[in-house]
N, C-alpha and C positions, 0 to 999 in steps of 0.2 A: 747581956747588953754590953755593947762596946762603943758607947756614944762618943768616946774620945778618939776612936780609930778613924783614919781617913779612908774614904772610898777608893782612893788611888791605890791603896795597898791590897785591895780585894782581888785584883786581876791585872796581869800584864799582857795586853793584846799583841804585843810585838814578839812574843815567844813563839807564835805560829805564823806560817806563811799562807794559811788558807784564805781564800778570797773574802770571807766574812765569818765572823764569830760573834756570839751574843752572850750577854749576861743580864740578869735582873738584880737590882739593888733596892733594898728596903732601908730607908734612912733612919728607921728606928734603931738600927744597928750601927750606924756610922755618924760621924760628926757632920753637922749641916754644912760647914765650910769645906770645900774641896780646893786645896791650894793650886797655884799655877803649876802646870805640868804640860808635857807634850809627848806625843808618840808618833811612830812612823805611820800607823794606820789612821785613816779618817775615822771620825766618830759621829754616829747619830745618837742624840740623847732624846729619848722618848718618855714623856710623862704618862704613866698609867694611872696615877692618882697624885693629888697635890700638884706642886709646881716647882720649877727650878729656874733660877736666873744664872746665865753664863756670861762671862766677860771674855771676849776674844776679838781680835782684829779691831781694836779701839772702838768696840761697840758692846752694849749690854743687850743680851738676848733673853727673852722670857719664853719658857716652854710650858704652856698650860696643857691640860688634858687633851688628848687626841691631836697633838701637834708634836713636832720634833725639831731640834736645831741640829743642822749639819755643820761639822767642823772638819775641814780638810786636814789631812796628815801634816805634821810639822808645825801646826799653828799653836802657839802657847795659849792656854785657856785655864780659867778657874770657874768655880760654880758655887752657888749657895742654894740649898734645897729647903723647902718648907718641912716642918717637923713630920708631916704626914705623907711625905713624898715616897712614892714607889716608882722606880725608873727602870726602863730597859735601855741597855747600851748595845748598839750594833757597831762593831769595828770592821772597817773595810780596807782591804789591802789597796795601796795606790795603784790606779789603773785598772782595777777590777770592775768598775762600773762608771757609767757616764753621769757622774755627779758633779755639782758645781765646784769650781776652783776657789770659791770664796764661801764664807759662812752664810748660811741661809736658814730661815725658819720654813719648815715644810708642813703642809697638811698631811696627816697620816691616815690612810684608809684602814678600816677594820681588818682587811685581808693582810696588810703588811704587819699590823700589830700582832695578829695571830701567828704569822710566819716567824717573826722575830722571837715571840714567846716560845714557839716550838724549837727554834734553833738554839735558844738559851739552854735547852735541856740536853743538847748534844755535846759531846767531848770536843775540845778545841782542835784535836789532831784527827778529825774524821777523815776517812779514806776519800781520795779525790773522785772515785767513781761511786760513792755511796748516795743513799737517799738524802743525807744531810747536805752533801755537796749540791745536789740538784735543787734542794730547798733554798740554799743560799743563793744560787744563780737566779731563781725566779724572784726571790725577795729583792735582789739588787735591780733586776729589770723593772719590777714594779715601782721601786723607790725612785728610780730615775724619771718616772712619769708624774710624780706628785707635784701639785701646784705649790707655788711659794706664797707665804703669808708675811705680814709686816709686824712682827712682834719684837722689834729691835729699837734700840736707842743709840744713835751715833754719839760717841764722846770724844773721839779724835785723840791724837797723841799730844796735843797742846796742854801744857801744865795748867794754865789758867782755866781752861774749859774742864779739864779733869777735876780740878779742885771744886768748881761749881757743881759738877755732877756728883762728886762724893758728898758734898754738903746737902744737896737736895735729895739724894738717895737716902741719907740718914735722917733728914727732916723734910719730907715732901710737902708738908703743909706750909712751908715758908713761902709767902707770897710777895717777897721783895721784888721791886721793880728792876728792870734792866739797869737803870741808873744806879740803884743801890748796889747791885752786883758789880757794876763797873768800878765803883769806889772801893769795894772790898778787894778787887784784884788789881787796883792801881792802874786803871785805864779810863779813857773817856768813854761815855756811853756810845758814841758813834763808832769808835774803834772796836769796842766789844761786839756791837751789832754786826759789823763787817766780819770780824773774826769768827763769830758763831756761824754765819751763813757760809763762809769760805770753808770752815772745818767740818761742819755737819750737814750742810745743804738745807738747813732749816732756820727760820727766824727763831729768836729766843722764845717767843710765845708758843710757837708750834712745837719747839723742842721740849719745853716744859710740859706741854700737854701730852706729848708722847711718853715722857717719863712717868706722868701720872697714869697713863694707860698701862705701862709695863708694871708699875707697882700695884695697880688695881687688880690686874689679872693674877698676879702672884698671890695677893692677899685673899681675893675671892676664892681662888682655887684651894687655899689652905683652910677654908671654912669660915673666914671672917665675914660678918654681915655687911650688907651694902651700907647701912647706916654708919657703922664704925669706919669703913673704908672712906666714905665721903668725908667724914670728920677728920680722919688722919691726913687726907689730902688737902684739907683747908677749904673745902667747898662750903658756901653759905647754906646750902640745902641739899637734901638727897636728890631732889629733882634736877638741880643744876648738874650734879655728878652724873646722873642717869642720862641727861641730855648729851653731855660730852661723850659718854661711853657709846651711846647709840649712834652718834654722828661718826665716830671712829670705826665702829665694827658693824653697824647696820642693825643692831638689835640691843635691847636692854640687857643688863647683867643677868636677870632671871631667864630671859629668853635664850641668851647665849649659852649659859651653862645647862639649860634644859635640852638644848639641841645637842650639846656634847654628851650629855647623859643618854639621850636617845640613841646616839651612835653606838654607845657602849652596850645598850640593851639589844640593839639590832645585831651587834656582833655576836652576842651570846645566844640569840634566838636560833632554834633549830630550823633548818631549811624546810620549806613547805613540801 
């Protein structure tokens, strides 16, 4: 067990110029907090089990099972994984694939998951005309076709909004009004409302709901019950929390994770 060791020390992707290389990380062996760092290669963080939240480009990104967050090369980022997290990292050389120039959450198909897992077993200096090279090429082509998802929370570079985000992330059950937050950051309520929309594109109410969704996905993926998550987020009832979740994602928490589990089962099932 090396729970105090940072996952950043596990592998330096910039030591190779191959188009794509992969690694799998089990956070039983590493500290949950991954400090701010950057590398030349872009990085796809894929949750195989558990969840991870990343901070990059003045936004917080949640990576639940069967999704991934794409971070372009050169973008400073940090992360926090749940204790049960098992992740795949795919590092992509700049210009090697038609991937977004900004951070994005991507839906990840079983095919891509399997290819990244297979590539993780290859050496990082694989020959350019090898099976591994062809596998990397197909994986990158497939990845470029994946649809985007909205598991992110804009926090902006503004110090006052960042302070509110830090406070609510640490204590998401805080139901203080916009006026109360305005007094805490020494602004008028109207000024804070305008600042929030200008910096995040969301009203305070919508922004806080998105924060609750990000926290809920992380906690539910770690195995926390719906009842506990609803209480930790300050909802008056479990039904009120489920209603919010369903409105945002189109299904209840149980249905959402059942669908994700079914994707995992179908990935492992042998072809007919």
